[in-house]
C-alpha angles and dihedrals in degrees: 000000000000105000104215123180113291105230115203133159114277111255090211139355101242123194115222116241121202127216124220116220097355120037106239151099126300113237112288096007124123106176096161131076093227125040125248114258114234122196138167101182107027147343131208122186129167145137100283132044093226090051091051086052088054089056092047090050091056093047089052089054089058098263123147128236092276092054090049093047090052091051091050090048091052091047096048091047090052092048093051091237087174089302139063139191095283093056131091136273128209122181146170117206127192107214107205095196094052091034091221142108118250125200124217117204108192097153115136121235138229112283128234111294095022100130137139089253093052096053092044089051087059089058093253128145089195134010108276124271094224141024136046094307089059092061128109116192114283113274108167098075091052092044092051095046094045093051091046095047096045103037109010130086107208133073125266088244091059094045095046095045096092092047091049090053089050091050090054087058139306134176103266119227121244092241094059095036093052092046089055091051091049092051098041097114092059091042089058089065090071118058099208093045091049091053094052102037103036110053092160102054113174094023124107090255109037099175123076115279118243107277094019116134105258113205128195107186097171093050091049090054091049092052090044090056090055092051092046090052091051091050092050091050092049090049088053091057099262120149123250091260094046091049092053091049089050088059089047090054092052090054095049103029107019139063094306091057092048092054092046090053094044094048093045095048091046087061095047102272129138104228120134127191088246090057092060095038094052097046117097140172116259121218103205145177110257124227119249142187128185115235112189093323096320118111110218117197129201136166120267126278095281080085130048089245096108088063088072090050091049090049091053091050090053095045092052085077092065135065098238095172091056091052091055131229111303095349114152090255092050094047091047093049095048091045091052093046089052090047090057095045096044093047086059090045092053094051106032114025119102146122105314091208090073135065130280092048120212113253092240096155091059093041091057095043115124089218092054090050092050091053092045090051089059088065092066109106134180093269133043118272105216091191098055108148140181120296129222110258096169097092088056090062097040098260143103126248113250090198099042090125089063096054092080087064093055114105091028111111127196123226088252092057098047113080100230100169119108108263115253098199123260092331090067109124090229091061091045090057097039093052095040106163145234129157135252134227127200123183134166137164141198092265090061098252103150127186129188116183134178106187122176147147132093094062122164119313091044133155109242113217107235118284095340099090086227114139113213127236124255094206100117087083089074090071119087126219098206115075090205087071095047121342090192099054104060118131121260129162109273094018124122118226120236103260137196094229111119129165117186138211129179129193129198126187088359094301135098110278106168136003113191144159140158140193122234117102114241092004093065102093091036092060094039091052092054092043089055092048090047089060100036102036102026102033096234119161116242097265093046089050096052092050098040120115113266134188121233124204122211093190096110135072114277109239090219141061112353093353092240127184133206109197115210095008118135132182116214135175113267093241091065106133118252093240090057090049091050093052092049091052088055088053091057104261130146108209137206121187128217132178091238128027109161097086124228095296120178118194148160126214118198119224102198093172091066100024096243143111128235117208129201123194120183124255088235128106120308104340110135142172139200126194140179 
């Protein structure tokens, strides 16, 4: 399922209040639709209430934030909260003993035979959005087990217990059940998916009904095998870490891997046993920029995360407070900063393990940002293209001849069809979903995760219950679009998935993430500015009206672009709309525009945590 924003009528039109020294609510005021979460010992927030309960369960068993995050990851993958077990996991972890942020790269890579030539030989302009040829190798199991082994404290058996109970049967939510029903014709193309998702074949409704007990026997058996392997290793005298890695090896090199490969190839996929055996999780150094004394961390340029860092560098050159929250000048300035950053994303970002390497040092240079900021004019530039960051890192651009083509869009790229509201296929692709996980504990372990892949409709790999990723579609096949992000076996596509952590005075300040495809770093940028520039508390900031730009290539489907288009909340005043029209914008209005952001703000003065969970859909948090 692609979890797009759930748009419902606003229950009330709340006016934001701003604190003074401490972000918070004045006595007696409740300006948000959902309450702030307050916790002293721990906090668990994610995309499903049952999954948040899984995190709370682990905390109550004495686990740390990493243990709880792994339990929530396992639960959300089992519940198909726009991801499944064959998807990908990206995380940032604050390690309180090392006093540093650690990056987890558990994105699968392109399988053997996945080349530009192969996809073009199939008559494709881009790798497909669905089906076995859309699949990168599974990453989430390895990501979960690596995080747990390296930074957790509990056993795999303890952490997987909630997910295993869910796999044995849980009352499915209306959102997921209805998505299955809506996608049933495609699901019927894949025999193992059909067997799992459509228990009522031949009836008018073939998907489970909301609240029906949804059972996944094959997935339960797969998870059971992992736990059995861990137990055997422990019985043989292995350490906790070694036992978890033994389970990991069974998934990627043992009988589970063999069935994943067999089931995938049976349905037309490219996986080989060597592809799974050779893949491994990467523990990396994150990227960071300093914004007014706050250190903001993102994953490397195999994600779109550095676009948020570039945007902050650009916006440092403007007085945003003086402009005022969501004034026409502010919205225009943020839109233009994102245009500049995302144009660079679209042309330069890719897997840094492959040549040519993205010029990330130049892209994150403060001097480069200052020069890019000078390009912002009073009206929108619909042809804004990538810059040349190479001189800012002492190099020369090997693709300088292609820069003149940036900002030019072909008729195929521009979405020319009349918009049909939020059901428009363009929006469905642009806001392609994932989920987010936020966890923190009293010892200052902090985890921000943005897992995804294997959403409904997903191909299930044989008798494993594992739904495969659809992430190959984030590659491009035309080097004029991005000469760095072309598919090769063993290469990771540049993805939209982008957890965030920020430190201040050497301590955790904010942990935040959101689902929503290409809108993720747009909404996270504005959330961050809401807190830092406009003194909103964390719940106000996750609910506040944002603007979304469509002036960048979608990372999904046909990689379309809509220059000058802007999404605003439908309570935007008429005088703001009028000013934006003068600045060259085409506007669309939605009841909610902030995205389902989940976040934690750390109150070191009082020794507590404040949690924010979006007023969208099923996102939910529990604290103690």
